[in-house]
C-alpha positions as CSV (number, residue, x, y, z in Angstrom):
1,M,-18.2,-20.4,0.2
2,T,-16.4,-17.8,-2.0
3,K,-13.7,-15.4,-0.9
4,T,-12.7,-12.1,-3.3
5,L,-9.4,-11.0,-2.5
6,T,-8.0,-7.3,-3.6
7,G,-4.6,-6.8,-4.3
8,K,-3.7,-2.7,-4.4
9,F,0.1,-1.6,-5.5
10,A,2.1,1.4,-6.2
11,S,1.8,1.1,-9.7
12,A,-0.1,-0.5,-12.2
13,D,3.4,-3.2,-13.9
14,T,3.5,-4.2,-10.5
15,A,0.0,-4.9,-9.9
16,R,0.1,-6.6,-13.9
17,N,3.2,-9.0,-12.3
18,A,0.8,-10.0,-9.7
19,H,-2.2,-10.4,-11.8
20,E,0.4,-12.7,-14.3
21,D,1.4,-14.7,-11.1
22,L,-1.7,-15.8,-10.2
23,I,-2.8,-17.1,-13.4
24,D,0.8,-18.9,-13.6
25,T,0.3,-20.3,-9.8
26,G,-3.1,-21.7,-11.4
27,F,-5.9,-19.8,-10.8
28,P,-7.8,-19.4,-13.9
29,S,-7.7,-16.1,-15.4
30,E,-11.6,-16.0,-15.3
31,V,-11.4,-15.4,-11.9
32,V,-8.4,-13.2,-11.6
33,Y,-9.4,-9.4,-12.6
34,L,-6.7,-6.6,-13.5
35,D,-7.6,-3.3,-13.1
36,R,-4.5,-1.1,-14.3
37,D,-5.9,2.2,-13.7
38,R,-6.1,1.4,-10.4
39,G,-3.8,-0.9,-9.4
40,E,-5.7,-3.2,-8.0
41,V,-5.3,-7.2,-9.1
42,K,-8.9,-9.1,-7.8
43,V,-9.1,-12.4,-7.5
44,I,-12.2,-14.3,-6.7
45,T,-11.8,-17.8,-5.1
46,S,-12.9,-21.1,-2.7
47,A,-12.1,-20.0,1.1
48,D,-9.7,-23.3,0.9
49,A,-7.4,-21.5,-1.7
50,A,-7.6,-18.4,-0.4
51,P,-4.5,-18.3,1.5
52,E,-2.4,-19.6,-1.5
53,A,-3.9,-16.0,-3.4
54,R,-2.9,-14.2,-0.6
55,E,0.7,-15.6,-0.3
56,V,1.3,-14.8,-4.2
57,L,-0.3,-11.5,-3.9
58,R,2.1,-10.6,-0.6
59,R,5.0,-11.5,-3.3
60,H,4.5,-8.1,-4.8
61,K,4.6,-6.4,-1.9
62,P,0.9,-4.8,-1.7
63,I,0.2,-1.7,-0.4
64,G,-2.7,-3.7,1.0
65,I,-5.1,-6.7,0.4
66,E,-8.3,-6.3,1.2
67,E,-10.6,-9.3,1.8
68,T,-14.5,-10.1,1.4
69,Q,-16.8,-13.2,1.7
70,G,-19.2,-13.8,-0.8
């Protein structure tokens, strides 16, 4: 089962940093998406890897993290 985590950030620069951090941590760039206009980063991952993705997003102090199944 996959999960999509969406981190919402106060600035595009912070979102970009979170995006780069996820990729540097080992998440494939094909499953990490940056929306600079909205200041959001989405990562599609397995349920097992979701806690690690959530932790990476939290390092960048998001306004919120939304999680959906599927």
